[in-house]
Structures are given as C-alpha cells and as structure tokens.
C-alpha positions in Angstrom: -21.9 35.6 -76.9 -19.3 35.5 -79.7 -19.1 32.4 -81.9 -18.4 29.3 -79.8 -15.1 27.5 -80.6 -14.9 23.8 -79.8 -11.8 21.9 -80.8 -11.5 18.2 -81.5 -11.0 17.4 -77.8 -14.0 19.3 -76.4 -16.4 16.5 -75.3 -19.2 18.4 -73.6 -22.3 20.0 -75.2 -22.1 23.7 -75.9 -24.9 24.5 -73.5 -25.6 23.4 -69.9 -23.6 23.2 -66.7 -19.9 22.1 -67.0 -17.6 21.4 -64.1 -13.8 20.9 -64.3 -12.0 19.8 -61.2 -8.6 21.3 -60.6 -6.1 18.6 -59.7 -3.2 20.6 -58.4 -2.7 23.1 -55.6 -3.1 26.9 -55.8 -2.2 29.8 -53.6 -5.0 30.7 -51.1 -5.4 34.2 -52.6 -6.7 32.7 -55.9 -9.8 31.4 -54.1 -10.6 34.3 -51.9 -13.5 35.0 -54.3 -15.0 33.7 -57.5 -12.7 34.6 -60.5 -13.9 35.3 -64.0 -11.8 33.4 -66.6 -13.7 34.8 -69.6 -15.9 33.4 -72.3 -18.5 32.0 -69.9 -16.1 30.3 -67.5 -15.4 31.0 -63.8 -13.0 29.7 -61.2 -14.0 29.2 -57.6 -13.5 27.1 -54.5 -14.9 23.5 -54.5 -16.2 22.3 -51.1 -16.5 18.8 -49.9 -20.2 18.4 -50.4 -19.8 19.4 -54.1 -16.9 17.0 -54.4 -19.3 14.2 -53.6 -22.3 15.6 -55.6 -20.3 15.8 -58.8 -18.9 12.3 -58.3 -15.3 13.6 -57.9 -14.9 11.8 -54.5 -14.6 8.5 -56.4 -11.9 10.0 -58.5 -10.0 10.9 -55.3 -10.2 7.2 -54.4 -8.8 6.2 -57.8 -6.1 8.8 -57.6 -4.7 7.4 -54.3 -4.9 3.8 -55.5 -3.2 4.4 -58.8 -0.6 6.9 -57.7 0.5 5.6 -54.4 -0.7 2.0 -54.5 -2.7 2.4 -51.3 -6.4 1.7 -50.5 -6.5 3.4 -47.1 -9.3 5.9 -46.2 -9.5 8.7 -48.8 -8.8 11.4 -49.5 -7.8 12.6 -46.0 -5.6 9.8 -44.8 -2.5 10.0 -47.1 0.6 9.6 -44.9 2.9 12.5 -44.5 6.5 12.2 -43.3 8.3 14.5 -40.9 11.4 13.4 -39.1 11.2 9.6 -38.5 7.4 9.1 -38.3 4.3 9.4 -40.4 1.8 12.1 -39.6 -1.4 13.4 -41.1 -1.9 17.1 -41.1 -5.4 17.7 -42.3 -6.3 21.3 -42.7 -9.8 22.6 -41.6 -12.3 22.1 -44.4 -12.7 25.8 -44.9 -9.0 26.1 -45.7 -8.9 23.4 -48.4 -7.8 24.8 -51.7 -9.9 22.5 -53.9 -10.9 24.5 -57.0 -13.0 24.0 -60.1 -13.7 25.8 -63.3 -17.4 25.9 -64.2 -19.9 27.3 -66.6 -23.7 27.5 -66.4 -24.5 28.6 -69.9 -23.1 28.6 -73.4 -19.4 29.1 -73.4 -17.0 30.7 -75.9 -14.3 28.0 -75.5 -14.7 24.3 -75.1 -13.5 22.4 -72.0 -10.7 20.7 -73.8 -9.3 23.9 -75.2 -9.8 25.6 -71.8 -7.9 22.8 -70.1 -4.9 23.3 -72.4 -4.9 27.0 -71.9 -5.0 26.7 -68.1 -2.2 24.2 -68.1 0.2 26.3 -70.2 -0.8 29.6 -68.6 1.0 31.0 -65.5 -1.8 29.7 -63.4 -0.6 26.1 -64.2 -4.0 24.6 -63.5 -4.4 20.9 -64.4 -7.9 19.4 -65.0 -8.2 16.0 -63.2 -11.9 15.2 -63.7 -14.9 16.6 -65.5 -18.6 16.5 -64.8 -21.7 17.9 -66.7 -25.3 18.6 -65.7 -26.6 21.1 -63.2 -29.0 19.0 -61.1 -27.8 15.5 -61.8 -24.1 15.7 -62.6 -22.4 12.9 -64.6 -18.8 12.0 -64.6 -16.5 12.8 -67.5 -12.8 11.9 -67.8 -11.5 9.2 -65.4 -8.5 10.2 -63.2 -6.4 7.1 -63.9 -6.2 8.4 -67.5 -5.1 11.8 -66.3 -1.4 12.6 -66.9 -0.8 14.8 -63.8 0.1 12.2 -61.3 3.8 13.1 -61.5 3.2 16.7 -60.6 5.0 17.7 -57.5 3.1 20.1 -55.2 4.7 22.2 -52.5 1.6 21.5 -50.4 -1.5 19.7 -51.4 -5.0 21.2 -51.6 -6.0 19.3 -48.4 -3.0 19.0 -46.2 -0.8 21.4 -44.4 3.0 21.6 -45.0 4.5 18.1 -45.1 6.4 15.7 -47.2 5.2 12.6 -49.0 6.4 9.3 -47.8 8.9 7.1 -49.6 6.5 6.3 -52.4 7.6 9.6 -54.0 11.4 9.5 -53.6 12.7 13.1 -53.6 13.8 15.2 -50.6 11.7 17.7 -48.8 13.8 20.6 -50.0 12.7 19.8 -53.6 9.3 21.3 -52.7 10.5 24.8 -51.9 10.8 26.3 -55.3 7.5 25.1 -56.7 5.4 28.1 -57.8 1.7 27.8 -57.4 -1.0 29.7 -59.4 -2.1 32.9 -57.6 -4.3 35.9 -58.2 -1.3 37.7 -59.8 -1.4 35.1 -62.7 -5.1 35.7 -63.6 -4.5 38.2 -66.4 -2.0 36.0 -68.1 -4.5 33.1 -67.9 -7.3 35.2 -69.4 -5.0 36.2 -72.3 -3.9 32.6 -73.0 -7.6 31.5 -72.9 -8.4 34.2 -75.4 -5.7 33.1 -77.8 -6.6 29.4 -77.4 -10.0 30.1 -78.8 -8.4 30.1 -82.3 -8.0 27.1 -84.4 -4.3 26.2 -84.1 -2.0 24.7 -86.7 -0.8 21.1 -86.1 2.7 22.1 -85.1 1.4 24.1 -82.2 -1.1 21.5 -81.0 1.6 18.9 -81.1 3.7 21.0 -78.8 0.8 21.5 -76.4 0.0 17.8 -76.3 3.6 16.9 -75.8 3.9 19.3 -72.9 0.8 17.8 -71.2 2.0 14.2 -71.7 5.3 15.0 -70.0 3.4 15.1 -66.7 3.2 11.4 -66.8 6.9 11.6 -65.6 8.1 12.7 -62.2 9.5 16.2 -62.0 13.0 15.1 -60.9 13.5 12.7 -63.8 16.1 13.9 -66.4 14.0 12.2 -69.1 11.2 14.7 -68.4 13.7 17.6 -68.7 14.8 16.2 -72.0 11.2 16.3 -73.1 11.0 20.0 -72.4 14.1 20.5 -74.4 12.5 18.7 -77.3 9.6 21.2 -77.4 11.9 24.2 -77.2 14.0 22.7 -80.0 11.0 22.0 -82.2 9.9 25.6 -82.1 13.2 27.4 -82.2 15.6 25.3 -84.2 16.1 23.3 -87.4 18.5 20.5 -88.2 21.9 22.0 -88.5 23.4 22.2 -92.1 26.0 19.5 -92.6 29.5 20.9 -92.1 28.3 24.4 -91.0 29.5 25.0 -87.5 27.8 28.3 -87.4 24.4 26.6 -87.8 24.6 24.6 -84.5 21.5 24.1 -82.3 23.0 26.4 -79.6 23.8 29.2 -82.1 20.3 29.0 -83.5 18.8 29.2 -80.1 20.9 32.3 -79.1 19.8 34.1 -82.2 16.1 33.1 -82.1 15.7 33.8 -78.5 16.8 37.4 -79.0 14.3 37.7 -81.8 11.5 36.1 -79.7 12.1 38.3 -76.8 11.7 41.3 -79.0 8.2 40.2 -80.1 7.3 39.2 -76.5 7.5 42.8 -75.3 4.1 43.4 -77.0 2.3 41.0 -74.7 4.1 41.3 -71.4 5.5 37.7 -71.5 9.1 37.0 -70.5 11.4 34.0 -70.7 12.6 33.1 -67.2 16.2 34.3 -67.5 15.8 36.7 -64.5 16.7 33.7 -62.4 20.3 34.2 -63.5 20.7 37.8 -62.5 23.2 39.7 -64.6 24.5 36.6 -66.5 24.0 37.0 -70.2 21.4 34.9 -72.0 24.0 33.5 -74.4 26.0 32.1 -71.4 22.9 30.6 -69.8 22.0 28.9 -73.1 25.4 27.4 -73.5 25.3 25.9 -70.0 21.7 24.9 -70.4 22.4 22.9 -73.5 25.5 21.3 -72.0 23.1 19.9 -69.4 20.8 18.8 -72.2 23.7 17.1 -74.0 24.7 15.3 -70.8 21.3 13.8 -70.5 20.9 12.9 -74.1 24.4 11.4 -74.6 25.1 9.8 -71.2 27.4 12.5 -69.9 28.0 13.7 -66.4 24.5 15.1 -65.5 25.4 16.1 -62.0 28.4 18.3 -63.0 26.4 19.9 -65.9 23.6 20.7 -63.4 26.1 22.2 -60.9 27.6 24.4 -63.6 24.1 25.6 -64.5 23.3 26.2 -60.9 26.5 28.2 -60.3 25.0 30.9 -62.6 22.2 31.7 -60.1 22.8 34.5 -57.7 21.8 33.9 -54.1 21.0 30.2 -54.8 20.2 28.1 -51.8 20.0 24.6 -53.3 21.0 22.4 -56.2 18.4 19.9 -57.2 16.7 18.4 -60.2 13.4 19.9 -59.3 14.7 23.5 -59.5 15.9 22.7 -63.0 12.5 21.2 -63.8 10.7 24.4 -62.7 12.9 26.6 -64.9 12.5 24.3 -68.0 8.8 24.0 -67.4 8.4 27.8 -67.2 10.6 28.3 -70.3 8.5 25.8 -72.3 5.2 27.2 -71.1 6.2 30.7 -72.2 7.2 29.4 -75.6 3.9 27.7 -76.0 2.0 30.8 -74.9 3.7 32.8 -77.7 3.1 29.9 -80.1 -0.7 30.1 -79.7 -0.5 33.9 -80.0 1.5 34.0 -83.2 1.8 30.5 -84.6 3.4 31.7 -87.8 6.2 33.4 -86.0 8.0 30.2 -85.2 7.9 29.1 -88.9 9.9 32.2 -89.6 12.3 31.7 -86.7 13.0 28.1 -87.8 
C-alpha cells in the first residue's frame, strides 16, 4: 500500500473498518455489484440490517425531524404527493438504493478527503454519516450537522417515483433533469480520488469547502446559484483593472475558459456547454453572466433565466433547478481540474 494520505478533516484511524453512508440517491446500475473506488475503498449496497447495526437508523430519524419537521415513523413513512392526496410508495427492500463506501484495512486516502472527492466527482455522492469498527460499530458525524439536506433527488433511495409534499416548495417537473451517479461515472470518480490524495493548496481547499457548504441551500434558490458563480469567479477571474473595459469579468472568463478547455482534453473532462448545441461558448457566457448580474444586483431574474434557456435546443422546461444542475456541473468540473493542476489557475488569473 502506498503512503497513506490523511488530511486535516480525516477523523478515523488509518487502520480498521470504516463505513461511510451515502446520503443521496444513485442509479440502480451503480449497485449491481461491489465497485472498487481505489486506495482500499469499495462502494456497495447497504441493506436495512446493516443500517441498524452501524447506527445509521438513528440518523434517518434525525434527518426526517430536522429536514421536514416531522416525527412520524421513519424512514419509510415520509409523505409523497400525487394529484391531490398523500401517498407512500415504498419500494421492496431489495430495490432500495442505499449505498455505502467502506474499507476493511489500511487505506490510501482518508475518509474526509474521500468524501470531498466523491462529492465533486461525476458520481456526486454525499456522505451523510460515518461509522468505524468491524464488530461493534460506533457512530461518527451526526446528520443534523450534514450540509446535504437541501439536495434535490429525482427519486429517493427508498421510495418509488413521487413528489415531496409542500414542505419542499418546488414543482414535480423540477425533478426531471437531476442526474444521478451511475456506473458510467466510476472512472471519473476514481481519477478524482487519485488526485485528491495530494496535499492541496489553500485556494483549492477553500473552493471545495465552499462548494460543499452550498448544499445547505435549496437547489432552486438564486442565492445558491450565486454561490456557484463565486467559485467560478474565484478560479477564473481577477478584479478588473480600473478603467479598462477589456478586462471585464466576462471577457476574462471567455478567454480563460478557452485556455482551460485546451488543458482539459488531456484528462477527458469537459465543461457542460454541450447543453447549448451549436451556440458558441462566448454567447453562452454572456447570457450566463447576465443571469448572475440579475441575481447579484436585484435585476429581472426571470427574464435573464428565460434568455439563457432560449439557447438550449430541444428544451422542454424553464425552471431554476435546470439552471442549478448546469451551474453545479460547471463548478464541479472546475474543481476537478483544480485538484489535478492547482497551479494552472494561478496562471489563468
């Protein structure tokens, strides 16, 4: 085993069993079999008996109480809304997509760093609770401290297709564009985990922590979108020179994104501009930052969003959650490159 890297947020011992519960949903094909994540870690399905043995059941209870304000039976009694009535659509236990990352020996990357890598990778896995110990597991992080409560899932790990009740105020159609981690995303995740083993400079770690903290906000909130813009700006722009109109934020972005895409070819990572078909990147950036300006300066957000949406070929809906998904992917890919080549962004700025 190569030298073990543990960063400042890796709380577990370097040896012994480690279990990290995945909070958000995944595509079923990801859990068809155990998956090797590299450096001593694996990903597999978590069944109900293990959920109780590791103490995660109590975290389920806390999750419902803190996120929806309810103390009804857990976790399989959350109300779902279809039409004009509440329904519960519990899937058979064998179809639950509860997942965990685990290790049974010394690992080459600590749990904290692994959690960061999984979150910014294309798998988009969020760690909601931790446990350690093979025979007598003990609890780690407590769910009410976990920042993923605002994450919107198309379908939950336990329920069939359905919509949350009015406690989460966004329409059903907002769920449709949510991309869930799948088998096709494993190679990207393994690569990001490999890169995250390195000791990262402060400016990259700050970007990663900022990204994770944004999940305390709901996906449809413009303030969360503005948070993604702030990360993009921090990596790709500098304060414009006074009186130099050629040094604007938008101009810097257009130039630096072209340079960034050139380097990204080496690692098979792309910024998500394919959503806009044949529309040029410069035009997309102009409309995108008009949307940013509308949020930041109290402008007409709805009109700016519509103009952005008009650039998408074959669009079916206009909603804040589509914009969230685009900005989240954009930001994740920037962070992936940042942990691969941290010094690149110092040059671009």
